[in-house]
SERO-4910 file (N, C-alpha, C, O; in steps of 0.05 Angstrom, whole numbers):
BEGIN
 pado doro    nc1    nc2    nc3   cac1   cac2   cac3    cc1    cc2    cc3    oc1    oc2    oc3
  Met    A   -931   -340    269   -905   -354    271   -911   -382    280   -928   -387    298
  Asp    A   -897   -402    268   -902   -429    274   -875   -443    282   -854   -431    282
  Met    A   -877   -470    289   -852   -484    298   -832   -486    275   -808   -484    280
  Arg    A   -841   -489    250   -824   -488    227   -807   -464    226   -783   -466    223
  Gln    A   -818   -440    229   -806   -415    228   -787   -412    252   -765   -401    249
  Leu    A   -794   -423    277   -776   -422    297   -750   -440    294   -728   -434    304
  Lys    A   -754   -461    278   -732   -478    273   -713   -464    254   -688   -466    258
  Tyr    A   -724   -449    233   -708   -433    215   -692   -411    230   -668   -407    225
  Phe    A   -707   -398    249   -695   -376    264   -671   -386    281   -650   -373    282
  Leu    A   -675   -409    295   -655   -421    312   -630   -429    294   -607   -424    302
  Met    A   -633   -440    273   -612   -447    255   -597   -423    245   -572   -424    244
  Ile    A   -609   -403    238   -596   -378    229   -581   -366    252   -559   -356    249
  Ala    A   -594   -366    276   -580   -355    300   -555   -371    307   -534   -359    314
  Arg    A   -556   -397    304   -532   -414    310   -509   -411    290   -486   -410    298
  Glu    A   -517   -408    264   -498   -405    242   -488   -377    238   -465   -373    229
  Gly    A   -505   -358    246   -497   -330    240   -494   -322    212   -481   -303    205
  Gln    A   -507   -337    194   -507   -331    167   -529   -346    153   -534   -370    157
  Ile    A   -543   -331    134   -565   -344    121   -556   -368    102   -568   -389    101
  Thr    A   -535   -362     89   -526   -383     67   -521   -410     81   -531   -431     73
  Arg    A   -505   -409    103   -499   -434    117   -524   -448    129   -527   -472    129
  Ala    A   -541   -431    140   -565   -441    153   -583   -453    131   -595   -475    135
  Ala    A   -585   -440    108   -602   -452     87   -591   -480     77   -607   -498     71
  Lys    A   -565   -482     75   -552   -506     67   -559   -529     86   -567   -551     78
  Leu    A   -556   -522    113   -562   -544    132   -591   -552    134   -598   -573    143
  Leu    A   -608   -531    125   -638   -537    123   -647   -549    100   -671   -556     97
  Asn    A   -629   -553     81   -634   -565     54   -655   -548     40   -676   -557     30
  Met    A   -649   -521     39   -668   -505     25   -650   -482     12   -626   -479     18
  Glu    A   -663   -466     -6   -650   -445    -20   -647   -420     -2   -662   -418     18
  Gln    A   -630   -403     -7   -626   -379     10   -648   -359      9   -656   -349     30
  Pro    A   -659   -352    -16   -681   -332    -18   -706   -339     -2   -716   -321     11
  Pro    A   -716   -365     -1   -740   -371     14   -734   -369     44   -751   -362     60
  Leu    A   -709   -375     52   -703   -374     82   -702   -342     89   -711   -333    110
  Ser    A   -690   -328     72   -690   -297     77   -718   -286     79   -723   -269     96
  Arg    A   -736   -296     61   -764   -286     63   -778   -295     88   -794   -280    100
  Gln    A   -772   -319     97   -784   -329    122   -776   -312    146   -793   -304    163
  Leu    A   -749   -305    147   -738   -287    168   -751   -260    166   -759   -250    186
  Lys    A   -754   -248    144   -769   -222    142   -797   -224    151   -806   -206    165
  Gln    A   -810   -245    143   -838   -248    153   -839   -248    183   -857   -235    194
  Met    A   -821   -263    195   -821   -264    225   -817   -236    236   -830   -228    256
  Glu    A   -798   -221    225   -791   -196    235   -816   -178    232   -823   -164    251
  Asp    A   -828   -179    207   -851   -162    202   -874   -168    220   -889   -150    228
  Glu    A   -879   -195    226   -901   -205    242   -896   -194    272   -914   -184    285
  Leu    A   -872   -196    282   -866   -191    310   -861   -160    312   -862   -150    334
  Gly    A   -857   -147    291   -851   -117    292   -825   -109    305   -823    -87    316
  Val    A   -805   -128    303   -779   -122    316   -756   -132    295   -761   -149    277
  Lys    A   -733   -121    298   -711   -130    284   -697   -152    299   -689   -147    322
  Leu    A   -693   -176    287   -682   -198    302   -651   -200    299   -637   -210    317
  Phe    A   -641   -190    276   -613   -193    271   -602   -165    262   -616   -149    249
  Asp    A   -576   -160    269   -561   -139    256   -545   -153    235   -534   -174    239
  Arg    A   -544   -137    211   -530   -148    188   -501   -136    188   -498   -112    191
  His    A   -482   -152    184   -453   -142    182   -442   -156    157   -431   -178    160
  Gly    A   -445   -144    132   -435   -159    110   -453   -184    104   -477   -182    102
  Lys    A   -440   -206    103   -454   -232    102   -462   -243    128   -478   -262    130
  Gly    A   -451   -233    150   -456   -244    176   -481   -230    190   -490   -208    184
  Leu    A   -491   -245    210   -513   -235    226   -507   -239    255   -496   -260    263
  Thr    A   -514   -220    271   -514   -223    299   -540   -215    312   -553   -197    302
  Leu    A   -549   -228    333   -573   -225    346   -576   -196    357   -557   -185    368
  Thr    A   -600   -185    355   -605   -161    370   -614   -169    398   -616   -193    405
  Asp    A   -620   -151    415   -631   -158    441   -657   -172    439   -661   -192    453
  Ala    A   -674   -163    421   -700   -177    416   -695   -205    404   -708   -225    412
  Gly    A   -675   -208    387   -670   -234    376   -658   -252    398   -664   -276    397
  Met    A   -642   -241    416   -632   -258    438   -653   -268    456   -652   -290    465
  His    A   -673   -251    461   -694   -258    478   -711   -280    465   -717   -300    478
  Leu    A   -717   -276    439   -732   -296    423   -717   -322    422   -730   -343    426
  Lys    A   -691   -322    418   -675   -346    417   -677   -362    444   -680   -387    443
  Gln    A   -677   -349    467   -680   -364    492   -708   -377    494   -709   -400    503
  Arg    A   -729   -363    487   -756   -373    488   -760   -396    467   -772   -417    473
  Ala    A   -749   -391    443   -752   -410    420   -737   -436    426   -747   -458    419
  Glu    A   -714   -436    440   -700   -459    448   -718   -476    467   -721   -501    463
  Ser    A   -729   -462    486   -746   -475    505   -771   -488    491   -777   -512    494
  Leu    A   -786   -471    475   -809   -481    460   -803   -505    443   -818   -525    444
  Tyr    A   -782   -503    428   -774   -522    408   -766   -548    422   -770   -569    412
  Ser    A   -754   -545    444   -746   -569    462   -771   -582    471   -773   -607    469
  Gln    A   -790   -567    482   -816   -580    493   -831   -592    470   -843   -613    473
  Phe    A   -831   -581    446   -845   -592    422   -832   -619    415   -847   -639    411
  Asn    A   -806   -620    413   -792   -645    407   -797   -666    428   -801   -689    421
  Glu    A   -797   -658    454   -801   -677    474   -831   -689    472   -835   -712    476
  Thr    A   -849   -673    466   -877   -680    462   -881   -701    439   -895   -721    441
  Val    A   -867   -695    418   -867   -713    395   -856   -740    402   -867   -761    396
  Glu    A   -832   -738    414   -817   -763    423   -835   -780    441   -836   -804    438
  Glu    A   -848   -766    460   -866   -781    479   -889   -795    465   -895   -818    471
  Met    A   -902   -781    445   -924   -793    429   -914   -816    413   -928   -836    410
  Lys    A   -890   -814    401   -880   -837    386   -874   -861    403   -879   -883    395
  Glu    A   -864   -856    427   -857   -879    445   -883   -893    455   -883   -917    460
  Leu    A   -905   -878    458   -930   -890    466   -940   -909    444   -952   -930    451
  Glu    A   -934   -902    418   -943   -918    397   -923   -940    390   -931   -962    383
  Gln    A   -898   -935    391   -878   -953    379   -862   -969    400   -849   -989    393
  Gly    A   -863   -961    426   -848   -974    447   -819   -963    446   -814   -942    435
  Val    A   -800   -980    458   -773   -971    463   -758   -975    439   -753   -999    432
  Arg    A   -748   -954    424   -733   -955    401   -720   -928    398   -721   -912    416
  Gly    A   -707   -923    374   -694   -896    369   -665   -897    377   -653   -918    379
  Val    A   -655   -874    382   -625   -871    389   -622   -861    417   -634   -841    425
  Leu    A   -607   -876    434   -601   -869    460   -575   -852    459   -555   -863    451
  Ser    A   -573   -827    468   -551   -809    466   -539   -808    494   -553   -800    513
  Ile    A   -514   -816    496   -500   -819    521   -476   -801    521   -461   -801    501
  Gly    A   -472   -785    541   -446   -769    543   -429   -782    564   -440   -795    582
  Ala    A   -403   -781    562   -384   -791    579   -361   -774    581   -350   -766    560
  Val    A   -352   -765    606   -326   -750    610   -304   -771    603   -308   -795    605
  Phe    A   -281   -761    595   -259   -777    585   -252   -799    604   -245   -822    596
  Ser    A   -254   -794    629   -244   -814    649   -265   -833    657   -261   -850    675
  Cys    A   -290   -831    645   -311   -849    651   -320   -868    628   -339   -883    632
  Ser    A   -306   -867    606   -315   -882    584   -314   -910    587   -329   -924    573
  Ser    A   -298   -920    605   -294   -950    611   -320   -960    626   -324   -984    628
  Leu    A   -336   -941    636   -361   -950    651   -382   -957    633   -403   -969    641
  Leu    A   -379   -951    606   -404   -954    588   -409   -985    578   -432   -994    576
  Pro    A   -388   -999    573   -394  -1026    560   -413  -1043    575   -433  -1053    563
  Arg    A   -408  -1048    601   -425  -1066    616   -456  -1058    615   -473  -1075    609
  Pro    A   -463  -1033    622   -491  -1026    621   -502  -1028    592   -525  -1037    588
  Ile    A   -487  -1022    573   -496  -1023    544   -502  -1052    538   -523  -1059    526
  Glu    A   -483  -1071    545   -486  -1099    539   -512  -1109    551   -527  -1123    538
  Gln    A   -517  -1102    578   -541  -1111    592   -566  -1100    578   -587  -1114    576
  Tyr    A   -564  -1074    569   -588  -1061    558   -595  -1074    531   -618  -1077    525
  Arg    A   -574  -1080    515   -579  -1090    487   -595  -1115    486   -609  -1121    467
  Lys    A   -592  -1131    508   -606  -1156    509   -635  -1152    512   -650  -1169    502
  Lys    A   -645  -1131    525   -673  -1126    528   -685  -1108    506   -709  -1108    501
  Tyr    A   -667  -1091    494   -679  -1070    475   -660  -1070    452   -644  -1051    448
  Pro    A   -662  -1090    435   -644  -1091    412   -651  -1072    390   -636  -1068    371
  Gln    A   -674  -1059    392   -681  -1039    370   -670  -1012    375   -672   -994    358
  Val    A   -657  -1008    398   -645   -983    404   -618   -981    393   -603  -1001    396
  Ser    A   -610   -960    381   -582   -955    373   -570   -933    391   -583   -922    408
  Tyr    A   -544   -927    386   -531   -910    405   -515   -887    393   -502   -891    373
  Lys    A   -515   -865    405   -497   -842    399   -482   -835    425   -494   -829    445
  Ile    A   -454   -836    422   -440   -831    447   -421   -807    442   -406   -807    422
  Leu    A   -422   -788    459   -405   -764    458   -386   -764    482   -394   -769    505
  Glu    A   -361   -758    476   -341   -756    498   -332   -728    501   -330   -714    481
  Gly    A   -327   -718    524   -316   -690    527   -314   -685    557   -317   -703    573
  Asp    A   -309   -659    563   -305   -651    591   -333   -643    603   -353   -643    588
  His    A   -335   -637    628   -359   -632    640   -374   -608    629   -399   -608    627
  Tyr    A   -358   -587    621   -368   -562    610   -383   -568    584   -405   -559    581
  Tyr    A   -371   -582    566   -382   -588    540   -407   -606    543   -427   -601    530
  Leu    A   -406   -627    560   -426   -645    562   -451   -633    577   -474   -641    572
  Gly    A   -446   -614    596   -466   -601    608   -484   -584    588   -508   -582    590
  Glu    A   -467   -571    568   -481   -557    547   -499   -575    529   -521   -568    521
  Gln    A   -487   -599    523   -503   -616    505   -527   -627    521   -549   -631    510
  Leu    A   -524   -631    546   -548   -640    563   -570   -618    561   -594   -624    557
  Glu    A   -563   -594    565   -582   -572    566   -595   -569    540   -618   -560    539
  Lys    A   -581   -575    517   -592   -572    490   -608   -597    481   -619   -597    459
  His    A   -609   -618    499   -622   -643    495   -608   -657    471   -622   -672    456
  Ala    A   -582   -652    467   -568   -668    446   -561   -694    458   -556   -713    443
  Ile    A   -561   -698    484   -556   -724    497   -577   -729    519   -588   -710    530
  Asp    A   -582   -754    526   -602   -760    547   -591   -760    574   -606   -753    593
  Leu    A   -566   -768    578   -553   -770    604   -523   -771    602   -512   -775    580
  Val    A   -510   -766    624   -481   -765    624   -468   -782    645   -477   -782    668
  Phe    A   -447   -797    638   -430   -811    658   -408   -790    667   -393   -780    649
  Ala    A   -406   -783    691   -387   -762    700   -374   -768    727   -384   -782    744
  Arg    A   -352   -757    730   -340   -755    757   -355   -734    772   -364   -714    761
  Leu    A   -357   -737    798   -372   -717    814   -354   -703    832   -335   -716    843
  Pro    A   -358   -677    836   -383   -663    828   -383   -658    797   -361   -657    784
  Phe    A   -407   -654    786   -409   -648    758   -401   -618    753   -417   -600    757
  Glu    A   -376   -614    743   -366   -587    742   -377   -572    715   -361   -566    697
  Ala    A   -401   -568    712   -412   -554    688   -425   -529    697   -429   -526    721
  Leu    A   -433   -511    677   -445   -486    683   -474   -491    690   -488   -473    700
  Thr    A   -483   -514    685   -513   -519    690   -518   -517    721   -503   -526    738
  Asp    A   -542   -504    726   -551   -501    754   -554   -529    765   -569   -544    752
  Pro    A   -542   -537    787   -545   -564    799   -574   -570    806   -582   -593    806
  Lys    A   -590   -549    812   -618   -554    817   -633   -563    795   -655   -574    799
  Gln    A   -623   -561    770   -636   -570    746   -628   -600    738   -637   -611    718
  Leu    A   -611   -612    756   -600   -639    750   -610   -659    771   -615   -653    794
  Ile    A   -613   -683    760   -615   -708    777   -589   -722    775   -579   -727    753
  Ile    A   -577   -729    798   -552   -744    799   -554   -770    812   -561   -771    836
  Met    A   -549   -791    799   -550   -819    812   -522   -828    817   -508   -835    798
  Pro    A   -513   -829    841   -486   -838    847   -481   -868    840   -499   -885    843
  Leu    A   -457   -874    830   -449   -902    825   -427   -907    846   -418   -889    859
  Pro    A   -419   -933    847   -399   -940    866   -373   -925    862   -364   -922    839
  Ser    A   -361   -916    885   -337   -900    882   -314   -916    870   -314   -941    872
  Asp    A   -296   -902    860   -272   -913    845   -247   -905    859   -240   -881    861
  Pro    A   -231   -926    868   -207   -919    882   -184   -909    864   -180   -918    842
  Phe    A   -169   -890    875   -145   -879    860   -123   -900    861   -121   -915    881
  Val    A   -107   -902    841    -84   -920    840    -59   -902    829    -64   -881    817
  Val    A    -37   -911    833    -12   -897    824     -4   -908    796      0   -932    793
  Ile    A      0   -891    778      9   -899    750     39   -889    747     46   -866    751
  Val    A     55   -910    741     85   -904    739     95   -915    713     82   -932    701
  Pro    A    118   -906    704    131   -916    679    144   -942    686    159   -945    706
  Thr    A    139   -962    669    152   -989    672    182   -987    668    196  -1004    679
  Ser    A    193   -966    654    220   -962    651    235   -955    676    260   -958    678
  Trp    A    220   -946    697    234   -939    722    237   -964    738    217   -973    750
  Thr    A    259   -975    740    264  -1001    749    259  -1002    781    256  -1024    792
  Gln    A    257   -982    794    253   -981    823    225   -989    830    219   -993    853
  Phe    A    206   -990    809    178   -999    813    173  -1028    804    151  -1039    805
  Glu    A    195  -1041    795    191  -1067    781    177  -1087    800    159  -1101    792
  His    A    185  -1087    825    173  -1107    843    156  -1094    864    149  -1107    884
  Lys    A    149  -1070    860    132  -1056    879    103  -1063    878     91  -1060    856
  Ser    A     90  -1072    900     62  -1081    898     43  -1061    912     19  -1065    909
  Ser    A     52  -1042    926     35  -1022    938     51   -995    941     76   -994    941
  Phe    A     36   -975    944     47   -949    944     38   -933    966     14   -929    969
  Gln    A     56   -921    984     47   -903   1006     45   -874    996     62   -864    982
  Leu    A     22   -862   1003     17   -835    993     41   -816    999     47   -799    982
  Glu    A     53   -820   1022     76   -805   1031     99   -804   1009    114   -786   1007
  Glu    A     99   -827    993    123   -829    976    121   -810    951    140   -806    937
  Leu    A     96   -799    946     93   -781    925    114   -758    924    122   -749    902
  Ala    A    122   -749    947    140   -727    948    167   -732    934    182   -713    928
  His    A    174   -757    930    200   -764    919    198   -766    888    217   -773    875
  Tyr    A    175   -762    876    174   -765    846    159   -743    833    141   -731    845
  Pro    A    166   -737    808    152   -715    793    124   -727    788    119   -749    779
  Leu    A    104   -707    794     76   -715    793     61   -701    770     65   -677    765
  Leu    A     43   -716    756     26   -704    735     -1   -706    745     -9   -727    756
  Thr    A    -18   -684    742    -46   -685    752    -64   -679    728    -56   -667    708
  Leu    A    -89   -687    732   -110   -683    711   -125   -657    717   -137   -656    738
  Lys    A   -125   -637    699   -137   -612    706   -142   -597    679   -124   -596    663
  Thr    A   -167   -585    675   -173   -567    655   -182   -539    666   -185   -536    690
  Asp    A   -186   -521    648   -195   -494    659   -222   -498    673   -227   -484    693
  Gln    A   -239   -516    664   -266   -519    676   -268   -541    697   -285   -540    715
  Thr    A   -251   -561    695   -253   -584    714   -228   -586    730   -207   -593    720
  Thr    A   -231   -580    757   -207   -581    773   -209   -598    797   -190   -600    813
  His    A   -233   -612    801   -239   -625    825   -217   -650    831   -208   -655    853
  Met    A   -212   -664    807   -193   -687    813   -166   -676    822   -153   -687    840
  His    A   -158   -655    809   -132   -644    815   -132   -634    845   -112   -639    859
  Glu    A   -152   -621    853   -155   -611    880   -158   -634    900   -148   -632    923
  Gln    A   -170   -656    892   -172   -681    909   -145   -692    915   -139   -699    938
  Val    A   -129   -693    896   -101   -704    899    -84   -686    918    -70   -695    936
  Leu    A    -88   -658    913    -72   -639    929    -82   -640    958    -66   -637    977
  Ala    A   -108   -643    962   -119   -646    989   -109   -669   1004   -101   -668   1027
  Ala    A   -109   -694    989    -97   -717   1001    -67   -714   1009    -59   -722   1030
  Cys    A    -53   -701    992    -24   -697    999    -21   -679   1023     -3   -683   1039
  His    A    -39   -659   1026    -39   -642   1047    -45   -657   1073    -31   -652   1094
  Arg    A    -64   -674   1073    -72   -691   1096    -49   -707   1107    -45   -710   1131
  Tyr    A    -32   -717   1088     -9   -732   1097     17   -717   1098     38   -729   1101
  Gly    A     15   -692   1097     39   -676   1101     58   -679   1076     82   -676   1080
  Val    A     48   -684   1053     65   -687   1028     65   -661   1012     44   -649   1007
  Lys    A     89   -652   1005     91   -630    986     96   -642    958    118   -651    952
  Pro    A     75   -642    942     78   -653    915     95   -639    895     93   -615    892
  Asn    A    111   -652    880    127   -640    859    112   -641    832    118   -658    815
  Ile    A     93   -623    829     77   -625    805     93   -612    781    100   -588    782
  Val    A     98   -629    761    113   -620    737     94   -616    713    103   -605    693
  Cys    A     69   -625    715     52   -620    691     22   -623    699     16   -642    713
  Glu    A      6   -605    691    -24   -606    693    -34   -613    667    -31   -597    648
  Cys    A    -47   -637    663    -55   -647    638    -85   -644    633   -101   -648    651
  Ser    A    -92   -639    609   -120   -633    603   -135   -660    595   -160   -659    593
  Ser    A   -122   -681    591   -136   -707    586   -120   -731    597    -96   -730    601
  Val    A   -136   -751    602   -124   -777    610   -103   -788    590    -81   -797    597
  Ala    A   -110   -786    564    -91   -797    544    -65   -783    543    -44   -796    541
  Ile    A    -65   -756    546    -40   -743    548    -24   -750    574      0   -753    573
  Thr    A    -38   -753    596    -25   -761    620    -10   -787    618     14   -790    623
  Ile    A    -25   -807    609    -14   -834    603     11   -834    585     31   -846    590
  Ala    A      8   -818    563     28   -817    544     55   -806    557     77   -816    553
  Leu    A     51   -785    572     74   -771    585     88   -790    606    112   -791    609
  Ile    A     69   -806    621     81   -824    641     97   -847    626    118   -856    634
  Ala    A     84   -855    603     97   -877    588    126   -869    577    143   -886    573
  Asp    A    129   -841    573    155   -832    566    173   -825    587    195   -815    582
  Gly    A    165   -829    612    181   -826    635    182   -798    647    201   -790    660
  Leu    A    160   -781    642    161   -754    653    155   -754    681    165   -737    696
  Gly    A    138   -774    691    132   -774    720    112   -796    726    108   -815    711
  Ile    A     99   -792    749     78   -811    757     50   -794    761     49   -770    761
  Ser    A     31   -810    764      5   -798    771    -13   -813    788     -9   -837    791
  Leu    A    -33   -801    800    -55   -813    814    -81   -812    797    -91   -790    792
  Leu    A    -92   -833    790   -116   -833    772   -135   -855    782   -126   -875    793
  Pro    A   -162   -852    779   -181   -872    786   -174   -898    771   -166   -898    748
  Arg    A   -179   -920    785   -173   -946    774   -187   -953    748   -175   -965    730
  Ser    A   -213   -946    746   -228   -953    723   -217   -940    698   -220   -951    676
  Val    A   -205   -917    701   -193   -902    678   -174   -921    662   -173   -920    637
  Met    A   -160   -937    676   -138   -952    663   -147   -976    644   -132   -985    627
  Ser    A   -173   -984    647   -183  -1004    631   -186   -994    602   -186  -1010    582
  Ser    A   -188   -967    599   -189   -957    572   -163   -947    562   -161   -939    538
  Phe    A   -143   -946    578   -118   -936    569    -94   -955    576    -73   -946    586
  Met    A    -98   -980    570    -77   -999    578    -53   -994    559    -55   -992    534
  Asp    A    -28   -993    571     -4   -987    556     17  -1004    569     20  -1001    593
  Pro    A     32  -1021    555     53  -1036    570     75  -1019    581     91  -1027    597
  Arg    A     76   -995    572     98   -978    583     90   -964    610    105   -947    620
  Val    A     67   -970    621     60   -959    647     52   -983    664     45  -1005    654
  Lys    A     54   -979    689     47   -999    709     27   -988    730     29   -965    737
  Ile    A      8  -1003    739    -12   -995    760     -3  -1005    786      1  -1029    789
  Ile    A     -1   -988    806      6   -996    832    -16   -987    853    -20   -963    855
  Pro    A    -29  -1005    867    -50   -996    885    -39   -980    909    -16   -984    917
  Leu    A    -54   -961    920    -47   -947    944    -50   -965    967    -69   -982    967
  Ser    A    -32   -963    986    -33   -979   1010    -58   -975   1026    -66   -993   1041
  His    A    -70   -952   1025    -94   -946   1039   -113   -934   1018   -106   -914   1005
  Glu    A   -135   -945   1015   -154   -937    993   -174   -917   1003   -198   -919    998
  Thr    A   -163   -896   1019   -181   -875   1029   -187   -854   1008   -206   -838   1010
  Leu    A   -170   -854    986   -173   -834    964   -191   -846    943   -182   -865    928
  Gln    A   -215   -837    940   -237   -847    923   -246   -827    903   -248   -803    910
  Ser    A   -252   -835    879   -264   -816    859   -295   -822    858   -303   -845    854
  Asp    A   -312   -803    863   -340   -807    862   -349   -804    833   -339   -786    818
  Ile    A   -368   -823    826   -379   -825    798   -410   -823    799   -422   -830    819
  Gly    A   -421   -814    778   -451   -815    775   -461   -812    749   -445   -807    730
  Ile    A   -487   -816    744   -501   -809    721   -518   -784    725   -532   -782    745
  Val    A   -517   -767    706   -530   -741    708   -550   -738    685   -544   -744    663
  Trp    A   -575   -728    692   -596   -722    671   -612   -697    682   -610   -689    705
  Leu    A   -627   -686    663   -641   -662    669   -665   -668    685   -680   -687    679
  Lys    A   -671   -651    706   -695   -653    722   -718   -636    709   -713   -617    694
  Asp    A   -743   -646    714   -766   -630    703   -768   -630    673   -781   -613    661
  His    A   -754   -649    661   -757   -653    631   -765   -681    624   -760   -699    640
  Tyr    A   -779   -685    602   -785   -712    594   -761   -729    590   -743   -720    575
  Val    A   -757   -753    602   -736   -771    598   -748   -792    581   -766   -805    589
  Pro    A   -736   -795    556   -747   -817    538   -747   -844    551   -730   -849    568
  Lys    A   -765   -861    546   -766   -888    556   -739   -902    552   -730   -917    570
  Arg    A   -726   -899    530   -702   -914    525   -680   -906    545   -663   -922    553
  Ala    A   -681   -880    554   -662   -870    574   -670   -879    601   -653   -887    617
  Gln    A   -696   -880    606   -705   -889    633   -697   -919    638   -687   -926    659
  Phe    A   -702   -935    618   -694   -963    619   -664   -968    619   -654   -988    630
  Phe    A   -650   -950    606   -620   -953    609   -610   -947    636   -592   -960    647
  Ile    A   -624   -927    649   -616   -920    678   -622   -945    696   -607   -949    715
  Glu    A   -644   -961    690   -649   -985    704   -628  -1006    699   -620  -1020    717
  Ala    A   -620  -1006    674   -598  -1026    669   -572  -1019    684   -558  -1037    693
  Val    A   -565   -994    686   -543   -985    702   -545   -994    731   -526  -1003    743
  Lys    A   -571   -991    741   -574   -998    769   -569  -1028    772   -557  -1036    792
  Glu    A   -578  -1044    754   -575  -1074    757   -545  -1080    754   -535  -1098    769
  Val    A   -530  -1068    737   -502  -1075    733   -486  -1067    758   -469  -1082    767
  Tyr    A   -493  -1043    770   -477  -1035    794   -492  -1039    820   -484  -1028    841
  Ala    A   -513  -1056    819   -526  -1064    844   -535  -1040    861   -530  -1038    885
  Ile    A   -550  -1021    847   -558   -998    861   -587  -1001    867   -602  -1012    851
  Asp    A   -597   -992    891   -623   -994    901   -641   -981    879   -636   -959    871
  Ser    A   -661   -997    870   -680   -987    849   -697   -964    856   -709   -952    838
  Asp    A   -697   -956    884   -713   -934    893   -698   -907    889   -711   -885    891
  Gln    A   -672   -908    882   -656   -884    878   -665   -872    851   -654   -851    843
***
């Protein structure tokens, strides 16, 4: 069994069907079926149960999948490392960003492009859960995220470099005339308005942070909606459904003339941000140097 066969096996396991796997591998179905049979014969185990045209992993197949993913990842990392020794910094820098952190990308990328013009970019946006999966699969090199990083990934497997904290601000509809001349907002005032919070099934910290702040100030919030994305939250505020507390940096990506940003009178409520990458795995040079560019942009001690 060789790396090529492991690649075939992983594609079949992912797709659950020989036909789709063969198409993605740019090969015919019969040769791929023969390769799978050769693997099963060589190992002396059945890797898949057949259900019509579909395939599901057996216990042996599941065990091989876990080992194969690790081996294939190490193989790709080794190839990448050898290429970089020969070619220098080039290739594709893959960056993940949670929805509320996308506005943090332009400045570091602009700084980085000046030094490494041969690098291109792939940017994925999603929630912590999805980006944690992509990080583990090595589909991305690093992630810009709100902290804590609410993924299924074991925190011990991660390196987290904190960035400067981001103060919360109050987002209100411009159609509500009582806010027309308002220049600051007391947290205690939240009790008087319908509130929208940012929350998904997997990511709850920002929602809980707002509730904890309300509790500290004796405020009973009137939560009318828990939103799964910043875009939905802003759209509902723009239509006058209510107000929200969001990190200030979020708004540079979601400017809308139908909403107004009002600073909190006390900036004790902050959102923590950081860059996350895998520990004990090869980090491509292009990603290492991008992390250095982030440190320059945000004036972070280079020893971190």
